[in-house]
C-alpha positions as CSV (number, residue, x, y, z in Angstrom):
1,M,56.7,-89.9,-128.3
2,R,57.9,-91.3,-124.9
3,C,58.1,-87.7,-123.6
4,R,54.6,-86.9,-124.7
5,S,53.3,-90.1,-123.1
6,K,54.9,-89.1,-119.8
7,T,53.4,-85.6,-120.0
8,N,49.9,-87.0,-120.6
9,K,50.3,-89.3,-117.6
10,H,51.3,-86.4,-115.4
11,Q,48.3,-84.4,-116.7
12,W,45.9,-87.2,-115.9
13,K,47.4,-87.6,-112.4
14,R,47.0,-83.8,-111.8
15,R,43.4,-84.0,-113.0
16,L,42.7,-86.9,-110.8
17,I,44.2,-85.2,-107.8
18,W,42.2,-82.0,-108.6
19,A,39.0,-84.1,-109.0
20,A,39.6,-86.0,-105.8
21,S,40.3,-82.8,-104.0
22,F,37.1,-81.2,-105.3
23,L,35.0,-84.2,-104.3
24,I,36.5,-84.1,-100.8
25,L,35.9,-80.4,-100.5
26,A,32.4,-80.7,-101.8
27,S,31.6,-83.6,-99.5
28,G,33.0,-81.6,-96.5
29,L,30.9,-78.6,-97.4
30,L,27.8,-80.8,-97.8
31,A,28.5,-82.5,-94.5
32,L,28.9,-79.0,-92.8
33,L,25.6,-77.8,-94.4
34,V,23.8,-80.9,-93.2
35,F,25.3,-80.6,-89.7
36,R,24.1,-76.9,-89.5
37,R,20.7,-77.5,-91.0
38,V,19.7,-80.9,-89.6
39,Y,19.0,-81.3,-85.9
40,F,20.2,-84.7,-84.7
41,S,17.7,-85.8,-82.1
42,N,19.1,-87.3,-78.9
43,Q,16.2,-89.8,-79.1
44,D,17.3,-91.2,-82.5
45,Y,21.0,-90.2,-82.9
46,P,22.5,-89.8,-79.4
47,R,26.1,-89.9,-80.6
48,L,25.6,-87.2,-83.3
49,A,23.6,-85.2,-80.8
50,R,26.5,-85.1,-78.4
51,L,28.7,-83.8,-81.2
52,Q,26.2,-81.2,-82.2
53,W,25.3,-79.5,-78.9
54,N,26.1,-79.6,-75.2
55,H,23.6,-81.7,-73.2
56,S,24.5,-79.9,-70.0
57,A,23.2,-76.6,-71.4
58,A,19.9,-78.3,-72.3
59,S,19.4,-79.6,-68.7
60,A,18.9,-76.1,-67.2
61,P,15.3,-75.3,-66.0
62,L,13.2,-73.4,-68.5
63,P,11.6,-70.1,-67.7
64,D,8.4,-71.2,-69.5
65,R,7.1,-74.7,-70.0
66,P,6.5,-75.5,-73.7
67,L,3.1,-76.6,-75.0
68,F,2.5,-80.3,-75.2
69,I,0.3,-81.8,-77.8
70,G,-0.9,-85.4,-77.6
71,H,0.0,-87.0,-80.9
72,R,-3.2,-88.9,-82.0
73,G,-4.0,-88.6,-78.3
74,A,-1.1,-90.9,-77.3
75,A,0.7,-93.9,-78.7
76,M,-0.7,-97.3,-78.1
77,A,1.4,-100.3,-78.9
78,S,0.1,-102.7,-81.5
79,T,-0.4,-106.3,-80.6
80,T,0.9,-107.6,-84.0
81,N,3.6,-105.3,-85.3
82,D,6.0,-102.5,-84.3
83,L,3.6,-99.7,-85.1
84,L,2.3,-97.2,-82.6
85,I,-1.4,-96.8,-82.8
86,G,-3.3,-93.7,-81.7
87,N,-6.7,-92.0,-82.4
88,T,-8.5,-94.5,-80.2
89,G,-10.6,-93.7,-77.1
90,S,-7.9,-95.0,-74.7
91,A,-5.3,-92.9,-76.5
92,I,-7.3,-89.7,-76.3
93,Q,-8.2,-90.3,-72.6
94,L,-4.5,-90.9,-71.8
95,A,-3.5,-87.6,-73.3
96,I,-6.3,-85.8,-71.4
97,D,-5.3,-87.4,-68.1
98,A,-1.6,-86.5,-68.8
99,G,-2.5,-82.8,-69.1
100,A,-1.8,-82.2,-72.8
101,E,-2.8,-78.7,-73.8
102,W,-3.9,-79.8,-77.2
103,I,-5.2,-83.2,-78.4
104,E,-4.3,-84.0,-82.0
105,I,-6.4,-86.4,-84.0
106,D,-6.6,-87.4,-87.7
107,I,-9.7,-86.9,-89.9
108,R,-10.8,-89.0,-92.9
109,R,-14.2,-89.7,-94.4
110,S,-16.0,-93.0,-95.0
111,S,-17.6,-94.0,-98.3
112,D,-21.0,-93.1,-96.9
113,G,-20.0,-89.6,-95.7
114,H,-19.1,-90.0,-92.0
115,L,-16.1,-88.1,-90.6
116,V,-13.9,-90.7,-88.9
117,V,-10.8,-90.5,-86.7
118,F,-8.1,-92.6,-88.3
119,H,-4.5,-91.8,-89.6
120,D,-3.7,-94.2,-92.4
121,E,-5.2,-94.2,-95.9
122,T,-6.0,-97.9,-95.4
123,I,-6.9,-99.9,-92.4
124,D,-4.6,-102.8,-93.3
125,L,-1.8,-102.3,-90.8
126,K,-3.6,-101.1,-87.7
127,T,-6.9,-103.2,-87.7
128,T,-8.1,-106.7,-88.4
129,G,-9.6,-105.5,-91.7
130,V,-8.4,-104.4,-95.1
131,G,-9.2,-101.6,-97.5
132,K,-9.1,-97.9,-97.9
133,V,-11.0,-95.8,-95.4
134,A,-12.6,-93.8,-98.2
135,A,-13.9,-97.0,-99.8
136,L,-15.5,-98.5,-96.7
137,T,-18.8,-97.6,-95.1
138,L,-19.0,-96.6,-91.4
139,D,-20.5,-100.0,-90.5
140,Q,-17.6,-101.8,-92.3
141,L,-15.0,-99.6,-90.5
142,Q,-16.5,-100.1,-87.1
143,A,-16.9,-103.9,-87.6
144,V,-13.1,-104.3,-87.5
145,E,-10.9,-104.2,-84.4
146,V,-8.0,-101.8,-83.9
147,L,-4.9,-103.8,-83.0
148,T,-4.5,-102.6,-79.4
149,D,-4.8,-104.5,-76.1
150,P,-7.7,-104.4,-75.3
151,A,-9.0,-104.1,-78.9
152,E,-10.8,-100.9,-79.7
153,R,-12.9,-99.7,-82.7
154,I,-12.6,-96.8,-85.1
155,L,-14.4,-93.8,-83.8
156,T,-16.4,-91.1,-85.7
157,L,-15.5,-87.5,-85.0
158,N,-19.0,-87.1,-83.4
159,E,-18.3,-90.0,-81.0
160,V,-14.9,-88.5,-80.0
161,F,-16.4,-85.1,-79.1
162,K,-19.5,-86.5,-77.4
163,T,-17.3,-88.6,-75.1
164,Y,-14.1,-86.6,-74.7
165,H,-14.8,-83.0,-75.3
166,A,-15.5,-80.8,-72.3
167,G,-15.2,-77.1,-71.4
168,D,-12.2,-75.4,-72.9
169,R,-10.4,-78.5,-74.1
170,K,-8.4,-77.7,-77.3
171,W,-8.2,-79.9,-80.4
172,I,-6.1,-80.2,-83.5
173,L,-7.8,-81.8,-86.5
174,D,-5.1,-83.2,-88.8
175,I,-6.9,-83.4,-92.1
176,K,-5.8,-86.5,-94.1
177,A,-8.4,-86.4,-96.9
178,R,-9.1,-83.9,-99.6
179,G,-12.5,-82.8,-100.6
180,I,-14.1,-82.7,-97.1
181,R,-13.8,-79.0,-96.5
182,D,-17.4,-78.0,-96.5
183,Q,-18.6,-80.9,-94.3
184,L,-15.7,-80.5,-91.8
185,L,-16.1,-76.7,-91.5
186,E,-19.8,-77.0,-91.0
187,W,-19.2,-79.6,-88.3
188,I,-16.7,-77.4,-86.5
189,E,-19.0,-74.4,-86.6
190,H,-21.7,-76.2,-84.7
191,K,-19.4,-78.0,-82.2
192,I,-16.5,-75.9,-81.0
193,P,-15.4,-72.3,-80.6
194,K,-12.7,-71.1,-83.0
195,D,-10.1,-70.5,-80.2
196,Q,-10.3,-74.3,-79.3
197,I,-9.4,-75.6,-82.8
198,I,-6.5,-75.7,-85.1
199,L,-6.4,-77.3,-88.6
200,F,-3.3,-79.2,-89.5
201,G,-2.4,-80.7,-92.9
202,R,0.0,-80.9,-95.8
203,F,0.2,-77.9,-98.2
204,D,-2.1,-79.3,-100.8
205,I,-4.8,-80.1,-98.3
206,L,-4.6,-76.8,-96.4
207,Q,-5.0,-74.9,-99.6
208,E,-8.7,-75.8,-99.5
209,Y,-9.0,-74.1,-96.0
210,A,-6.9,-71.0,-96.7
211,S,-9.9,-68.7,-96.6
212,S,-11.7,-70.4,-93.7
213,D,-10.6,-68.0,-90.9
214,Y,-9.5,-70.9,-88.7
215,A,-6.0,-71.2,-87.2
216,M,-3.9,-73.5,-89.3
217,G,-0.6,-75.4,-89.0
218,Y,1.3,-76.4,-92.1
219,T,2.8,-79.8,-91.5
220,A,6.1,-80.3,-93.3
221,I,6.4,-84.0,-94.1
222,S,9.7,-85.6,-95.1
223,Q,8.6,-89.1,-96.2
224,H,10.7,-89.1,-99.4
225,S,14.4,-88.4,-100.0
226,T,13.6,-85.5,-102.4
227,D,11.5,-83.9,-99.6
228,R,14.3,-84.2,-97.1
229,L,16.8,-82.8,-99.5
230,K,14.7,-79.8,-100.3
231,M,14.1,-79.2,-96.6
232,I,17.9,-79.2,-96.0
233,L,18.9,-77.1,-99.1
234,A,15.9,-74.7,-99.1
235,P,14.4,-74.5,-95.6
236,S,13.1,-71.1,-96.2
237,S,10.6,-72.7,-98.7
238,L,8.8,-74.1,-95.7
239,I,8.3,-70.6,-94.3
240,Q,7.2,-69.4,-97.7
241,R,4.5,-72.1,-97.9
242,C,3.3,-71.2,-94.4
243,E,3.0,-67.6,-95.4
244,L,1.1,-68.5,-98.6
245,L,-1.4,-70.3,-96.5
246,D,-1.5,-67.6,-93.9
247,C,-0.7,-70.3,-91.3
248,D,-0.1,-69.6,-87.6
249,Y,2.1,-72.6,-87.1
250,L,4.9,-74.3,-88.9
251,V,5.0,-78.0,-87.9
252,L,8.4,-79.6,-88.4
253,P,9.8,-83.0,-88.0
254,V,12.4,-82.8,-85.3
255,G,15.3,-83.3,-87.7
256,H,14.6,-80.1,-89.5
257,A,14.1,-77.8,-86.5
258,S,17.4,-76.0,-86.9
259,R,18.0,-72.9,-84.8
260,S,18.2,-70.7,-87.9
261,L,14.9,-71.9,-89.4
262,V,13.1,-71.5,-86.1
263,A,14.5,-68.0,-85.7
264,S,13.4,-67.1,-89.3
265,A,9.9,-68.4,-88.7
266,T,9.6,-66.6,-85.3
267,E,10.7,-63.3,-86.9
268,R,7.7,-63.7,-89.3
269,H,5.4,-64.3,-86.4
270,I,5.0,-68.0,-87.2
271,E,5.1,-70.3,-84.2
272,V,7.1,-73.5,-84.6
273,W,6.0,-76.8,-83.3
274,V,8.0,-80.0,-83.6
275,Y,7.0,-83.7,-83.9
276,G,9.1,-86.9,-83.7
277,T,10.7,-86.8,-80.2
278,D,9.7,-87.4,-76.6
279,D,13.2,-87.0,-75.3
280,E,13.6,-84.5,-72.5
281,S,17.0,-83.2,-73.7
282,D,15.6,-82.6,-77.2
283,I,12.6,-80.7,-75.8
284,R,14.7,-78.6,-73.5
285,H,17.3,-77.7,-76.1
286,L,14.7,-77.0,-78.8
287,T,12.6,-74.9,-76.4
288,G,15.7,-72.8,-75.8
289,S,16.1,-72.5,-79.6
290,G,12.6,-71.0,-79.8
291,V,10.3,-74.0,-80.5
292,R,7.1,-73.5,-78.7
293,G,5.1,-76.7,-79.0
294,F,5.9,-80.5,-79.0
295,I,3.7,-83.1,-80.5
296,I,4.5,-86.1,-78.4
297,D,3.7,-89.8,-78.5
298,R,3.9,-90.4,-74.8
299,P,2.4,-87.5,-72.9
300,Q,1.9,-89.6,-69.8
301,S,5.7,-90.0,-69.3
302,T,7.0,-86.8,-71.0
303,I,4.8,-84.1,-69.5
304,P,5.7,-84.9,-65.8
305,L,9.3,-84.2,-66.6
306,F,8.5,-80.5,-67.0
307,A,6.2,-80.1,-64.1
308,S,8.6,-77.8,-62.3
309,D,9.5,-75.6,-65.3
310,G,8.0,-72.1,-65.5
311,V,4.3,-71.6,-65.4
312,E,1.5,-73.5,-67.0
313,P,1.2,-72.2,-70.6
314,T,-2.0,-70.4,-71.6
315,P,-1.9,-70.6,-75.4
316,D,-3.9,-68.1,-77.5
317,V,-5.0,-68.7,-81.1
318,D,-5.0,-65.5,-83.2
319,H,-7.3,-65.2,-86.1
């Protein structure tokens, strides 16, 4: 009996050792996978960025300057919280003055049918009011103040174009609401040529526009842990979604712009744009990896850093 007990103890020890070894190996492989498929931005993770790639290689001049897109125009600091606010008149003008090739703005619809330029589903965090954009009339939306200094008001799409559109200026409409397809496309048709507009959105929203014949950019969003895990384990699914929509652009959060994913998209004639960093080293490195466009929060300080690189880009939109 004592012999059998000792044998059982040895078996359990061996099993524990094997289990521990397996966990260590699995953890190591997972870490390696993450390190290969996740891009650690110098803006957010400088220490990991130094381990992942050589900064000196990213400091070399670029043969061609990348495209710069003003994110919601430009980021405006909130007077009451840590949020960055865009989509205001000042933000749009700042991006124009900085020389952004494209101006990106977000589109929703008020309860009385007006297309308005606002990012969030509710106005609670970025204005002096409360409520969902879709549940408020235009008068109610424009009665509140956006929390910038000086305070501004929520603009309609018509107001933005009347004040800020000129000549060959190029716009990206990031569609945040479902069910506005017909109204939005009719508005675009009467306001701006096709080569000066791109439609952005999540997969479920862009499905409504798949047959519209406008250039589109599928925006991969990683708000939830399940989304982030899927983007790490199955990055090719992002390209597949882009192809299902017949998109011209794959729009990635900076952390998922791995060299292999960018290369795979480029091979399929899908241009990769990245959002989530204004860091010069990130932009130089990712440009060298094949990323073509950067959606930046601070065009006024980022764009001048690349004034001496290559020639001014002249983007074309294929239909």
